[in-house]
PDB file with SEQRES, HELIX, SHEET and CRYST1 records, atoms N, CA, C and O in Angstrom:
SEQRES   1 A   88  MET ILE LYS GLY LYS THR PHE THR PHE ARG PHE SER ARG          
SEQRES   2 A   88  GLN ALA ARG LYS ASP ILE GLU LYS LEU THR PRO ALA LEU          
SEQRES   3 A   88  TRP LYS LYS LEU LYS ASP ILE LEU ILE GLU VAL LEU ALA          
SEQRES   4 A   88  SER ASP PRO TYR GLN GLY LYS LYS LEU LEU GLY ASP LEU          
SEQRES   5 A   88  ALA GLY HIS PHE SER TYR ARG LEU SER TYR GLN ASP ARG          
SEQRES   6 A   88  ILE VAL TYR MET ILE ASP GLU LYS GLN ASN ILE ILE PHE          
SEQRES   7 A   88  ILE GLU ARG ALA ARG THR HIS TYR GLY ASP                      
HELIX    1 AA1 ARG A   13  LYS A   21  1                                   9    
HELIX    2 AA2 PRO A   24  ILE A   33  1                                  10    
HELIX    3 AA3 LEU A   34  LEU A   38  3                                   5    
HELIX    4 AA4 PRO A   42  GLN A   44  5                                   3    
HELIX    5 AA5 GLY A   50  LEU A   52  5                                   3    
SHEET    1 AA1 5 THR A   8  PHE A  11  0                                        
SHEET    2 AA1 5 ILE A  76  ARG A  81  1                                        
SHEET    3 AA1 5 ARG A  65  ASP A  71 -1                                        
SHEET    4 AA1 5 PHE A  56  ARG A  59 -1                                        
SHEET    5 AA1 5 LYS A  46  LYS A  47 -1                                        
CRYST1    1.000    1.000    1.000  90.00  90.00  90.00 P 1           1          
ATOM      1  N   MET A   1      90.403  90.337 107.002  1.00  0.00           N  
ATOM      2  CA  MET A   1      89.851  90.824 105.765  1.00  0.00           C  
ATOM      3  C   MET A   1      89.044  92.096 106.073  1.00  0.00           C  
ATOM      4  O   MET A   1      88.248  92.125 107.012  1.00  0.00           O  
ATOM      5  N   ILE A   2      89.260  93.123 105.282  1.00  0.00           N  
ATOM      6  CA  ILE A   2      88.531  94.372 105.413  1.00  0.00           C  
ATOM      7  C   ILE A   2      87.610  94.513 104.208  1.00  0.00           C  
ATOM      8  O   ILE A   2      88.066  94.377 103.072  1.00  0.00           O  
ATOM      9  N   LYS A   3      86.361  94.776 104.421  1.00  0.00           N  
ATOM     10  CA  LYS A   3      85.416  94.943 103.339  1.00  0.00           C  
ATOM     11  C   LYS A   3      85.324  96.425 102.990  1.00  0.00           C  
ATOM     12  O   LYS A   3      84.932  97.225 103.839  1.00  0.00           O  
ATOM     13  N   GLY A   4      85.671  96.811 101.774  1.00  0.00           N  
ATOM     14  CA  GLY A   4      85.615  98.202 101.325  1.00  0.00           C  
ATOM     15  C   GLY A   4      84.339  98.448 100.561  1.00  0.00           C  
ATOM     16  O   GLY A   4      83.442  97.605 100.542  1.00  0.00           O  
ATOM     17  N   LYS A   5      84.255  99.617  99.924  1.00  0.00           N  
ATOM     18  CA  LYS A   5      83.069 100.014  99.159  1.00  0.00           C  
ATOM     19  C   LYS A   5      82.861  99.079  97.983  1.00  0.00           C  
ATOM     20  O   LYS A   5      81.749  98.602  97.756  1.00  0.00           O  
ATOM     21  N   THR A   6      83.918  98.815  97.238  1.00  0.00           N  
ATOM     22  CA  THR A   6      83.800  98.008  96.025  1.00  0.00           C  
ATOM     23  C   THR A   6      84.658  96.770  96.120  1.00  0.00           C  
ATOM     24  O   THR A   6      84.214  95.700  95.704  1.00  0.00           O  
ATOM     25  N   PHE A   7      85.853  96.858  96.642  1.00  0.00           N  
ATOM     26  CA  PHE A   7      86.777  95.755  96.676  1.00  0.00           C  
ATOM     27  C   PHE A   7      86.927  95.168  98.085  1.00  0.00           C  
ATOM     28  O   PHE A   7      86.746  95.858  99.089  1.00  0.00           O  
ATOM     29  N   THR A   8      87.255  93.912  98.126  1.00  0.00           N  
ATOM     30  CA  THR A   8      87.565  93.220  99.400  1.00  0.00           C  
ATOM     31  C   THR A   8      89.073  93.129  99.470  1.00  0.00           C  
ATOM     32  O   THR A   8      89.722  92.944  98.440  1.00  0.00           O  
ATOM     33  N   PHE A   9      89.651  93.253 100.652  1.00  0.00           N  
ATOM     34  CA  PHE A   9      91.092  93.154 100.845  1.00  0.00           C  
ATOM     35  C   PHE A   9      91.469  91.788 101.396  1.00  0.00           C  
ATOM     36  O   PHE A   9      90.785  91.241 102.261  1.00  0.00           O  
ATOM     37  N   ARG A  10      92.554  91.253 100.889  1.00  0.00           N  
ATOM     38  CA  ARG A  10      93.183  90.044 101.448  1.00  0.00           C  
ATOM     39  C   ARG A  10      94.653  90.382 101.658  1.00  0.00           C  
ATOM     40  O   ARG A  10      95.261  91.117 100.880  1.00  0.00           O  
ATOM     41  N   PHE A  11      95.208  89.822 102.738  1.00  0.00           N  
ATOM     42  CA  PHE A  11      96.564  90.178 103.138  1.00  0.00           C  
ATOM     43  C   PHE A  11      97.482  88.935 103.092  1.00  0.00           C  
ATOM     44  O   PHE A  11      97.120  87.855 103.558  1.00  0.00           O  
ATOM     45  N   SER A  12      98.679  89.133 102.513  1.00  0.00           N  
ATOM     46  CA  SER A  12      99.659  88.059 102.531  1.00  0.00           C  
ATOM     47  C   SER A  12     100.192  87.899 103.948  1.00  0.00           C  
ATOM     48  O   SER A  12     100.003  88.769 104.798  1.00  0.00           O  
ATOM     49  N   ARG A  13     100.854  86.787 104.188  1.00  0.00           N  
ATOM     50  CA  ARG A  13     101.471  86.518 105.493  1.00  0.00           C  
ATOM     51  C   ARG A  13     102.466  87.644 105.814  1.00  0.00           C  
ATOM     52  O   ARG A  13     102.524  88.128 106.944  1.00  0.00           O  
ATOM     53  N   GLN A  14     103.244  88.052 104.804  1.00  0.00           N  
ATOM     54  CA  GLN A  14     104.226  89.110 105.008  1.00  0.00           C  
ATOM     55  C   GLN A  14     103.555  90.436 105.343  1.00  0.00           C  
ATOM     56  O   GLN A  14     104.033  91.167 106.210  1.00  0.00           O  
ATOM     57  N   ALA A  15     102.463  90.752 104.674  1.00  0.00           N  
ATOM     58  CA  ALA A  15     101.736  91.989 104.954  1.00  0.00           C  
ATOM     59  C   ALA A  15     101.231  91.999 106.407  1.00  0.00           C  
ATOM     60  O   ALA A  15     101.284  93.024 107.088  1.00  0.00           O  
ATOM     61  N   ARG A  16     100.751  90.863 106.855  1.00  0.00           N  
ATOM     62  CA  ARG A  16     100.268  90.771 108.234  1.00  0.00           C  
ATOM     63  C   ARG A  16     101.402  91.019 109.229  1.00  0.00           C  
ATOM     64  O   ARG A  16     101.202  91.679 110.250  1.00  0.00           O  
ATOM     65  N   LYS A  17     102.581  90.496 108.934  1.00  0.00           N  
ATOM     66  CA  LYS A  17     103.756  90.731 109.813  1.00  0.00           C  
ATOM     67  C   LYS A  17     104.114  92.207 109.775  1.00  0.00           C  
ATOM     68  O   LYS A  17     104.435  92.804 110.802  1.00  0.00           O  
ATOM     69  N   ASP A  18     104.055  92.795 108.573  1.00  0.00           N  
ATOM     70  CA  ASP A  18     104.378  94.218 108.445  1.00  0.00           C  
ATOM     71  C   ASP A  18     103.431  95.063 109.274  1.00  0.00           C  
ATOM     72  O   ASP A  18     103.853  95.980 109.979  1.00  0.00           O  
ATOM     73  N   ILE A  19     102.138  94.745 109.184  1.00  0.00           N  
ATOM     74  CA  ILE A  19     101.120  95.541 109.891  1.00  0.00           C  
ATOM     75  C   ILE A  19     101.303  95.451 111.401  1.00  0.00           C  
ATOM     76  O   ILE A  19     101.066  96.429 112.111  1.00  0.00           O  
ATOM     77  N   GLU A  20     101.723  94.289 111.901  1.00  0.00           N  
ATOM     78  CA  GLU A  20     101.952  94.134 113.345  1.00  0.00           C  
ATOM     79  C   GLU A  20     103.074  95.048 113.824  1.00  0.00           C  
ATOM     80  O   GLU A  20     103.104  95.415 114.999  1.00  0.00           O  
ATOM     81  N   LYS A  21     104.005  95.426 112.933  1.00  0.00           N  
ATOM     82  CA  LYS A  21     105.141  96.261 113.302  1.00  0.00           C  
ATOM     83  C   LYS A  21     104.848  97.759 113.187  1.00  0.00           C  
ATOM     84  O   LYS A  21     105.649  98.582 113.631  1.00  0.00           O  
ATOM     85  N   LEU A  22     103.698  98.119 112.591  1.00  0.00           N  
ATOM     86  CA  LEU A  22     103.383  99.524 112.392  1.00  0.00           C  
ATOM     87  C   LEU A  22     102.998 100.199 113.740  1.00  0.00           C  
ATOM     88  O   LEU A  22     102.465  99.557 114.645  1.00  0.00           O  
ATOM     89  N   THR A  23     103.283 101.480 113.829  1.00  0.00           N  
ATOM     90  CA  THR A  23     102.839 102.239 114.992  1.00  0.00           C  
ATOM     91  C   THR A  23     101.322 102.359 114.920  1.00  0.00           C  
ATOM     92  O   THR A  23     100.741 102.176 113.850  1.00  0.00           O  
ATOM     93  N   PRO A  24     100.668 102.664 116.047  1.00  0.00           N  
ATOM     94  CA  PRO A  24      99.202 102.833 116.016  1.00  0.00           C  
ATOM     95  C   PRO A  24      98.778 103.920 115.013  1.00  0.00           C  
ATOM     96  O   PRO A  24      97.756 103.775 114.343  1.00  0.00           O  
ATOM     97  N   ALA A  25      99.545 104.988 114.910  1.00  0.00           N  
ATOM     98  CA  ALA A  25      99.191 106.065 113.953  1.00  0.00           C  
ATOM     99  C   ALA A  25      99.285 105.593 112.511  1.00  0.00           C  
ATOM    100  O   ALA A  25      98.422 105.921 111.696  1.00  0.00           O  
ATOM    101  N   LEU A  26     100.333 104.816 112.179  1.00  0.00           N  
ATOM    102  CA  LEU A  26     100.444 104.303 110.814  1.00  0.00           C  
ATOM    103  C   LEU A  26      99.413 103.230 110.545  1.00  0.00           C  
ATOM    104  O   LEU A  26      98.931 103.109 109.418  1.00  0.00           O  
ATOM    105  N   TRP A  27      99.055 102.434 111.573  1.00  0.00           N  
ATOM    106  CA  TRP A  27      98.012 101.438 111.375  1.00  0.00           C  
ATOM    107  C   TRP A  27      96.692 102.105 111.028  1.00  0.00           C  
ATOM    108  O   TRP A  27      95.963 101.640 110.151  1.00  0.00           O  
ATOM    109  N   LYS A  28      96.384 103.206 111.725  1.00  0.00           N  
ATOM    110  CA  LYS A  28      95.150 103.947 111.437  1.00  0.00           C  
ATOM    111  C   LYS A  28      95.207 104.546 110.039  1.00  0.00           C  
ATOM    112  O   LYS A  28      94.219 104.518 109.306  1.00  0.00           O  
ATOM    113  N   LYS A  29      96.368 105.090 109.669  1.00  0.00           N  
ATOM    114  CA  LYS A  29      96.510 105.668 108.338  1.00  0.00           C  
ATOM    115  C   LYS A  29      96.336 104.583 107.269  1.00  0.00           C  
ATOM    116  O   LYS A  29      95.678 104.818 106.256  1.00  0.00           O  
ATOM    117  N   LEU A  30      96.914 103.407 107.482  1.00  0.00           N  
ATOM    118  CA  LEU A  30      96.753 102.301 106.565  1.00  0.00           C  
ATOM    119  C   LEU A  30      95.292 101.952 106.396  1.00  0.00           C  
ATOM    120  O   LEU A  30      94.814 101.803 105.272  1.00  0.00           O  
ATOM    121  N   LYS A  31      94.580 101.821 107.497  1.00  0.00           N  
ATOM    122  CA  LYS A  31      93.147 101.478 107.461  1.00  0.00           C  
ATOM    123  C   LYS A  31      92.379 102.535 106.681  1.00  0.00           C  
ATOM    124  O   LYS A  31      91.526 102.200 105.860  1.00  0.00           O  
ATOM    125  N   ASP A  32      92.675 103.817 106.929  1.00  0.00           N  
ATOM    126  CA  ASP A  32      91.998 104.920 106.203  1.00  0.00           C  
ATOM    127  C   ASP A  32      92.293 104.865 104.724  1.00  0.00           C  
ATOM    128  O   ASP A  32      91.382 105.056 103.919  1.00  0.00           O  
ATOM    129  N   ILE A  33      93.525 104.613 104.333  1.00  0.00           N  
ATOM    130  CA  ILE A  33      93.893 104.527 102.919  1.00  0.00           C  
ATOM    131  C   ILE A  33      93.153 103.376 102.237  1.00  0.00           C  
ATOM    132  O   ILE A  33      92.618 103.524 101.138  1.00  0.00           O  
ATOM    133  N   LEU A  34      93.137 102.241 102.906  1.00  0.00           N  
ATOM    134  CA  LEU A  34      92.466 101.073 102.312  1.00  0.00           C  
ATOM    135  C   LEU A  34      90.968 101.348 102.091  1.00  0.00           C  
ATOM    136  O   LEU A  34      90.438 101.089 101.010  1.00  0.00           O  
ATOM    137  N   ILE A  35      90.300 101.869 103.111  1.00  0.00           N  
ATOM    138  CA  ILE A  35      88.863 102.061 103.042  1.00  0.00           C  
ATOM    139  C   ILE A  35      88.472 103.253 102.216  1.00  0.00           C  
ATOM    140  O   ILE A  35      87.559 103.163 101.396  1.00  0.00           O  
ATOM    141  N   GLU A  36      89.151 104.391 102.413  1.00  0.00           N  
ATOM    142  CA  GLU A  36      88.738 105.626 101.783  1.00  0.00           C  
ATOM    143  C   GLU A  36      89.306 105.874 100.391  1.00  0.00           C  
ATOM    144  O   GLU A  36      88.720 106.612  99.600  1.00  0.00           O  
ATOM    145  N   VAL A  37      90.462 105.248 100.089  1.00  0.00           N  
ATOM    146  CA  VAL A  37      91.119 105.496  98.804  1.00  0.00           C  
ATOM    147  C   VAL A  37      91.083 104.262  97.915  1.00  0.00           C  
ATOM    148  O   VAL A  37      90.432 104.260  96.870  1.00  0.00           O  
ATOM    149  N   LEU A  38      91.773 103.230  98.326  1.00  0.00           N  
ATOM    150  CA  LEU A  38      91.950 102.063  97.453  1.00  0.00           C  
ATOM    151  C   LEU A  38      90.677 101.227  97.248  1.00  0.00           C  
ATOM    152  O   LEU A  38      90.505 100.639  96.180  1.00  0.00           O  
ATOM    153  N   ALA A  39      89.801 101.160  98.223  1.00  0.00           N  
ATOM    154  CA  ALA A  39      88.591 100.360  98.052  1.00  0.00           C  
ATOM    155  C   ALA A  39      87.724 100.876  96.891  1.00  0.00           C  
ATOM    156  O   ALA A  39      87.092 100.091  96.185  1.00  0.00           O  
ATOM    157  N   SER A  40      87.704 102.176  96.707  1.00  0.00           N  
ATOM    158  CA  SER A  40      86.884 102.735  95.636  1.00  0.00           C  
ATOM    159  C   SER A  40      87.646 102.926  94.339  1.00  0.00           C  
ATOM    160  O   SER A  40      87.052 102.857  93.263  1.00  0.00           O  
ATOM    161  N   ASP A  41      88.968 103.169  94.416  1.00  0.00           N  
ATOM    162  CA  ASP A  41      89.742 103.360  93.189  1.00  0.00           C  
ATOM    163  C   ASP A  41      91.167 102.853  93.417  1.00  0.00           C  
ATOM    164  O   ASP A  41      92.067 103.638  93.716  1.00  0.00           O  
ATOM    165  N   PRO A  42      91.372 101.525  93.274  1.00  0.00           N  
ATOM    166  CA  PRO A  42      92.701 100.945  93.537  1.00  0.00           C  
ATOM    167  C   PRO A  42      93.774 101.409  92.549  1.00  0.00           C  
ATOM    168  O   PRO A  42      94.964 101.215  92.798  1.00  0.00           O  
ATOM    169  N   TYR A  43      93.382 102.001  91.467  1.00  0.00           N  
ATOM    170  CA  TYR A  43      94.366 102.436  90.454  1.00  0.00           C  
ATOM    171  C   TYR A  43      95.009 103.788  90.797  1.00  0.00           C  
ATOM    172  O   TYR A  43      95.750 104.338  89.983  1.00  0.00           O  
ATOM    173  N   GLN A  44      94.735 104.324  91.983  1.00  0.00           N  
ATOM    174  CA  GLN A  44      95.388 105.578  92.415  1.00  0.00           C  
ATOM    175  C   GLN A  44      96.841 105.330  92.782  1.00  0.00           C  
ATOM    176  O   GLN A  44      97.628 106.276  92.830  1.00  0.00           O  
ATOM    177  N   GLY A  45      97.212 104.101  93.039  1.00  0.00           N  
ATOM    178  CA  GLY A  45      98.596 103.744  93.345  1.00  0.00           C  
ATOM    179  C   GLY A  45      99.483 103.850  92.143  1.00  0.00           C  
ATOM    180  O   GLY A  45      98.997 103.973  91.019  1.00  0.00           O  
ATOM    181  N   LYS A  46     100.767 103.803  92.354  1.00  0.00           N  
ATOM    182  CA  LYS A  46     101.769 103.869  91.297  1.00  0.00           C  
ATOM    183  C   LYS A  46     101.973 102.481  90.711  1.00  0.00           C  
ATOM    184  O   LYS A  46     102.181 101.527  91.461  1.00  0.00           O  
ATOM    185  N   LYS A  47     101.921 102.349  89.434  1.00  0.00           N  
ATOM    186  CA  LYS A  47     102.123 101.081  88.746  1.00  0.00           C  
ATOM    187  C   LYS A  47     103.618 100.731  88.821  1.00  0.00           C  
ATOM    188  O   LYS A  47     104.464 101.549  88.459  1.00  0.00           O  
ATOM    189  N   LEU A  48     103.939  99.523  89.287  1.00  0.00           N  
ATOM    190  CA  LEU A  48     105.335  99.115  89.467  1.00  0.00           C  
ATOM    191  C   LEU A  48     105.836  98.386  88.238  1.00  0.00           C  
ATOM    192  O   LEU A  48     105.059  97.813  87.474  1.00  0.00           O  
ATOM    193  N   LEU A  49     107.144  98.415  88.060  1.00  0.00           N  
ATOM    194  CA  LEU A  49     107.812  97.816  86.904  1.00  0.00           C  
ATOM    195  C   LEU A  49     108.801  96.749  87.377  1.00  0.00           C  
ATOM    196  O   LEU A  49     108.979  96.548  88.578  1.00  0.00           O  
ATOM    197  N   GLY A  50     109.433  96.076  86.437  1.00  0.00           N  
ATOM    198  CA  GLY A  50     110.485  95.122  86.769  1.00  0.00           C  
ATOM    199  C   GLY A  50     109.946  93.892  87.448  1.00  0.00           C  
ATOM    200  O   GLY A  50     108.935  93.336  87.020  1.00  0.00           O  
ATOM    201  N   ASP A  51     110.613  93.455  88.511  1.00  0.00           N  
ATOM    202  CA  ASP A  51     110.211  92.264  89.248  1.00  0.00           C  
ATOM    203  C   ASP A  51     108.797  92.373  89.819  1.00  0.00           C  
ATOM    204  O   ASP A  51     108.138  91.358  90.043  1.00  0.00           O  
ATOM    205  N   LEU A  52     108.333  93.600  90.053  1.00  0.00           N  
ATOM    206  CA  LEU A  52     107.017  93.797  90.653  1.00  0.00           C  
ATOM    207  C   LEU A  52     105.978  94.262  89.609  1.00  0.00           C  
ATOM    208  O   LEU A  52     104.951  94.837  89.971  1.00  0.00           O  
ATOM    209  N   ALA A  53     106.243  94.019  88.350  1.00  0.00           N  
ATOM    210  CA  ALA A  53     105.273  94.378  87.318  1.00  0.00           C  
ATOM    211  C   ALA A  53     103.949  93.700  87.623  1.00  0.00           C  
ATOM    212  O   ALA A  53     103.905  92.530  88.003  1.00  0.00           O  
ATOM    213  N   GLY A  54     102.868  94.456  87.449  1.00  0.00           N  
ATOM    214  CA  GLY A  54     101.538  93.959  87.803  1.00  0.00           C  
ATOM    215  C   GLY A  54     101.094  94.332  89.181  1.00  0.00           C  
ATOM    216  O   GLY A  54      99.933  94.137  89.542  1.00  0.00           O  
ATOM    217  N   HIS A  55     102.021  94.879  89.974  1.00  0.00           N  
ATOM    218  CA  HIS A  55     101.724  95.358  91.316  1.00  0.00           C  
ATOM    219  C   HIS A  55     101.570  96.857  91.286  1.00  0.00           C  
ATOM    220  O   HIS A  55     101.974  97.521  90.331  1.00  0.00           O  
ATOM    221  N   PHE A  56     100.971  97.392  92.359  1.00  0.00           N  
ATOM    222  CA  PHE A  56     100.865  98.825  92.551  1.00  0.00           C  
ATOM    223  C   PHE A  56     101.435  99.183  93.913  1.00  0.00           C  
ATOM    224  O   PHE A  56     101.507  98.337  94.805  1.00  0.00           O  
ATOM    225  N   SER A  57     101.841 100.434  94.072  1.00  0.00           N  
ATOM    226  CA  SER A  57     102.378 100.927  95.334  1.00  0.00           C  
ATOM    227  C   SER A  57     101.654 102.215  95.730  1.00  0.00           C  
ATOM    228  O   SER A  57     101.372 103.066  94.887  1.00  0.00           O  
ATOM    229  N   TYR A  58     101.364 102.343  97.008  1.00  0.00           N  
ATOM    230  CA  TYR A  58     100.745 103.561  97.535  1.00  0.00           C  
ATOM    231  C   TYR A  58     101.502 103.951  98.766  1.00  0.00           C  
ATOM    232  O   TYR A  58     101.778 103.116  99.626  1.00  0.00           O  
ATOM    233  N   ARG A  59     101.844 105.227  98.860  1.00  0.00           N  
ATOM    234  CA  ARG A  59     102.677 105.719  99.969  1.00  0.00           C  
ATOM    235  C   ARG A  59     101.900 105.719 101.292  1.00  0.00           C  
ATOM    236  O   ARG A  59     100.807 106.273 101.399  1.00  0.00           O  
ATOM    237  N   LEU A  60     102.510 105.076 102.291  1.00  0.00           N  
ATOM    238  CA  LEU A  60     101.951 105.050 103.651  1.00  0.00           C  
ATOM    239  C   LEU A  60     102.651 106.107 104.521  1.00  0.00           C  
ATOM    240  O   LEU A  60     102.012 106.801 105.311  1.00  0.00           O  
ATOM    241  N   SER A  61     103.961 106.210 104.359  1.00  0.00           N  
ATOM    242  CA  SER A  61     104.753 107.226 105.082  1.00  0.00           C  
ATOM    243  C   SER A  61     105.965 107.537 104.185  1.00  0.00           C  
ATOM    244  O   SER A  61     106.044 107.054 103.055  1.00  0.00           O  
ATOM    245  N   TYR A  62     106.893 108.336 104.688  1.00  0.00           N  
ATOM    246  CA  TYR A  62     108.063 108.678 103.877  1.00  0.00           C  
ATOM    247  C   TYR A  62     108.764 107.434 103.325  1.00  0.00           C  
ATOM    248  O   TYR A  62     109.152 107.407 102.156  1.00  0.00           O  
ATOM    249  N   GLN A  63     108.926 106.415 104.157  1.00  0.00           N  
ATOM    250  CA  GLN A  63     109.643 105.237 103.690  1.00  0.00           C  
ATOM    251  C   GLN A  63     108.761 104.002 103.551  1.00  0.00           C  
ATOM    252  O   GLN A  63     109.190 103.016 102.952  1.00  0.00           O  
ATOM    253  N   ASP A  64     107.546 104.024 104.086  1.00  0.00           N  
ATOM    254  CA  ASP A  64     106.680 102.851 104.045  1.00  0.00           C  
ATOM    255  C   ASP A  64     105.709 102.922 102.854  1.00  0.00           C  
ATOM    256  O   ASP A  64     105.172 103.981 102.531  1.00  0.00           O  
ATOM    257  N   ARG A  65     105.505 101.777 102.221  1.00  0.00           N  
ATOM    258  CA  ARG A  65     104.598 101.681 101.076  1.00  0.00           C  
ATOM    259  C   ARG A  65     103.649 100.515 101.252  1.00  0.00           C  
ATOM    260  O   ARG A  65     103.982  99.530 101.911  1.00  0.00           O  
ATOM    261  N   ILE A  66     102.480 100.621 100.673  1.00  0.00           N  
ATOM    262  CA  ILE A  66     101.534  99.526 100.550  1.00  0.00           C  
ATOM    263  C   ILE A  66     101.740  98.962  99.162  1.00  0.00           C  
ATOM    264  O   ILE A  66     101.548  99.684  98.183  1.00  0.00           O  
ATOM    265  N   VAL A  67     102.117  97.718  99.036  1.00  0.00           N  
ATOM    266  CA  VAL A  67     102.324  97.083  97.741  1.00  0.00           C  
ATOM    267  C   VAL A  67     101.198  96.064  97.559  1.00  0.00           C  
ATOM    268  O   VAL A  67     100.976  95.208  98.415  1.00  0.00           O  
ATOM    269  N   TYR A  68     100.491  96.171  96.428  1.00  0.00           N  
ATOM    270  CA  TYR A  68      99.306  95.352  96.244  1.00  0.00           C  
ATOM    271  C   TYR A  68      99.063  94.973  94.782  1.00  0.00           C  
ATOM    272  O   TYR A  68      99.613  95.582  93.865  1.00  0.00           O  
ATOM    273  N   MET A  69      98.231  93.960  94.593  1.00  0.00           N  
ATOM    274  CA  MET A  69      97.774  93.536  93.258  1.00  0.00           C  
ATOM    275  C   MET A  69      96.257  93.651  93.232  1.00  0.00           C  
ATOM    276  O   MET A  69      95.612  93.600  94.279  1.00  0.00           O  
ATOM    277  N   ILE A  70      95.692  93.804  92.063  1.00  0.00           N  
ATOM    278  CA  ILE A  70      94.257  93.960  91.906  1.00  0.00           C  
ATOM    279  C   ILE A  70      93.702  92.792  91.094  1.00  0.00           C  
ATOM    280  O   ILE A  70      94.228  92.474  90.027  1.00  0.00           O  
ATOM    281  N   ASP A  71      92.650  92.155  91.587  1.00  0.00           N  
ATOM    282  CA  ASP A  71      91.935  91.151  90.835  1.00  0.00           C  
ATOM    283  C   ASP A  71      90.540  91.716  90.562  1.00  0.00           C  
ATOM    284  O   ASP A  71      89.641  91.598  91.395  1.00  0.00           O  
ATOM    285  N   GLU A  72      90.367  92.338  89.373  1.00  0.00           N  
ATOM    286  CA  GLU A  72      89.104  92.978  89.062  1.00  0.00           C  
ATOM    287  C   GLU A  72      87.940  92.002  88.924  1.00  0.00           C  
ATOM    288  O   GLU A  72      86.804  92.345  89.253  1.00  0.00           O  
ATOM    289  N   LYS A  73      88.209  90.794  88.442  1.00  0.00           N  
ATOM    290  CA  LYS A  73      87.145  89.813  88.237  1.00  0.00           C  
ATOM    291  C   LYS A  73      86.484  89.434  89.561  1.00  0.00           C  
ATOM    292  O   LYS A  73      85.266  89.276  89.634  1.00  0.00           O  
ATOM    293  N   GLN A  74      87.284  89.294  90.584  1.00  0.00           N  
ATOM    294  CA  GLN A  74      86.759  88.911  91.894  1.00  0.00           C  
ATOM    295  C   GLN A  74      86.591  90.082  92.856  1.00  0.00           C  
ATOM    296  O   GLN A  74      86.146  89.907  93.990  1.00  0.00           O  
ATOM    297  N   ASN A  75      86.954  91.289  92.387  1.00  0.00           N  
ATOM    298  CA  ASN A  75      86.902  92.514  93.226  1.00  0.00           C  
ATOM    299  C   ASN A  75      87.702  92.351  94.493  1.00  0.00           C  
ATOM    300  O   ASN A  75      87.221  92.643  95.588  1.00  0.00           O  
ATOM    301  N   ILE A  76      88.954  91.875  94.339  1.00  0.00           N  
ATOM    302  CA  ILE A  76      89.835  91.664  95.489  1.00  0.00           C  
ATOM    303  C   ILE A  76      91.141  92.453  95.283  1.00  0.00           C  
ATOM    304  O   ILE A  76      91.707  92.473  94.190  1.00  0.00           O  
ATOM    305  N   ILE A  77      91.586  93.082  96.331  1.00  0.00           N  
ATOM    306  CA  ILE A  77      92.880  93.711  96.342  1.00  0.00           C  
ATOM    307  C   ILE A  77      93.753  92.871  97.296  1.00  0.00           C  
ATOM    308  O   ILE A  77      93.436  92.721  98.476  1.00  0.00           O  
ATOM    309  N   PHE A  78      94.856  92.328  96.757  1.00  0.00           N  
ATOM    310  CA  PHE A  78      95.761  91.523  97.550  1.00  0.00           C  
ATOM    311  C   PHE A  78      96.885  92.402  98.052  1.00  0.00           C  
ATOM    312  O   PHE A  78      97.701  92.876  97.262  1.00  0.00           O  
ATOM    313  N   ILE A  79      96.938  92.621  99.332  1.00  0.00           N  
ATOM    314  CA  ILE A  79      97.993  93.441  99.974  1.00  0.00           C  
ATOM    315  C   ILE A  79      99.184  92.522 100.186  1.00  0.00           C  
ATOM    316  O   ILE A  79      99.104  91.554 100.942  1.00  0.00           O  
ATOM    317  N   GLU A  80     100.305  92.830  99.507  1.00  0.00           N  
ATOM    318  CA  GLU A  80     101.500  92.011  99.601  1.00  0.00           C  
ATOM    319  C   GLU A  80     102.472  92.493 100.696  1.00  0.00           C  
ATOM    320  O   GLU A  80     103.074  91.693 101.412  1.00  0.00           O  
ATOM    321  N   ARG A  81     102.602  93.820 100.798  1.00  0.00           N  
ATOM    322  CA  ARG A  81     103.510  94.418 101.794  1.00  0.00           C  
ATOM    323  C   ARG A  81     102.842  95.677 102.350  1.00  0.00           C  
ATOM    324  O   ARG A  81     102.012  96.285 101.676  1.00  0.00           O  
ATOM    325  N   ALA A  82     103.191  96.062 103.548  1.00  0.00           N  
ATOM    326  CA  ALA A  82     102.662  97.255 104.166  1.00  0.00           C  
ATOM    327  C   ALA A  82     103.724  97.962 105.000  1.00  0.00           C  
ATOM    328  O   ALA A  82     103.431  98.556 106.038  1.00  0.00           O  
ATOM    329  N   ARG A  83     104.923  97.886 104.536  1.00  0.00           N  
ATOM    330  CA  ARG A  83     106.024  98.495 105.264  1.00  0.00           C  
ATOM    331  C   ARG A  83     107.130  98.896 104.319  1.00  0.00           C  
ATOM    332  O   ARG A  83     106.935  98.874 103.104  1.00  0.00           O  
ATOM    333  N   THR A  84     108.235  99.245 104.818  1.00  0.00           N  
ATOM    334  CA  THR A  84     109.343  99.759 104.013  1.00  0.00           C  
ATOM    335  C   THR A  84     109.896  98.723 103.033  1.00  0.00           C  
ATOM    336  O   THR A  84     109.883  97.521 103.300  1.00  0.00           O  
ATOM    337  N   HIS A  85     110.365  99.201 101.932  1.00  0.00           N  
ATOM    338  CA  HIS A  85     111.075  98.359 101.005  1.00  0.00           C  
ATOM    339  C   HIS A  85     112.576  98.706 101.024  1.00  0.00           C  
ATOM    340  O   HIS A  85     113.333  98.240 100.172  1.00  0.00           O  
ATOM    341  N   TYR A  86     112.992  99.510 101.981  1.00  0.00           N  
ATOM    342  CA  TYR A  86     114.374  99.911 102.103  1.00  0.00           C  
ATOM    343  C   TYR A  86     115.143  99.076 103.096  1.00  0.00           C  
ATOM    344  O   TYR A  86     116.321  99.346 103.332  1.00  0.00           O  
ATOM    345  N   GLY A  87     114.519  98.062 103.691  1.00  0.00           N  
ATOM    346  CA  GLY A  87     115.170  97.284 104.739  1.00  0.00           C  
ATOM    347  C   GLY A  87     114.771  97.773 106.104  1.00  0.00           C  
ATOM    348  O   GLY A  87     114.320  98.910 106.248  1.00  0.00           O  
ATOM    349  N   ASP A  88     114.927  96.943 107.108  1.00  0.00           N  
ATOM    350  CA  ASP A  88     114.523  97.339 108.476  1.00  0.00           C  
ATOM    351  C   ASP A  88     115.674  97.991 109.123  1.00  0.00           C  
ATOM    352  O   ASP A  88     115.579  98.409 110.277  1.00  0.00           O  
TER     353      ASP A  88                                                      
END                                                                             
């Protein structure tokens, strides 16, 4: 769990697996995005539609995305994925 300025982050099992596969540079970029961007304003991500309605996406790299949900009442951001959605 990472404690941000306003929101706390929780990670799904899949997100944890995704993070383990990231390069050190992408891991650092993920950490920076979570703390410096999403912790203070989680609505900067793109609102998703269809099967992922209610989720948001934020670009980590050309093909990798952070997919997350926001629980404003509890000030929690649930990180669902942290890697590509194009397949491995």
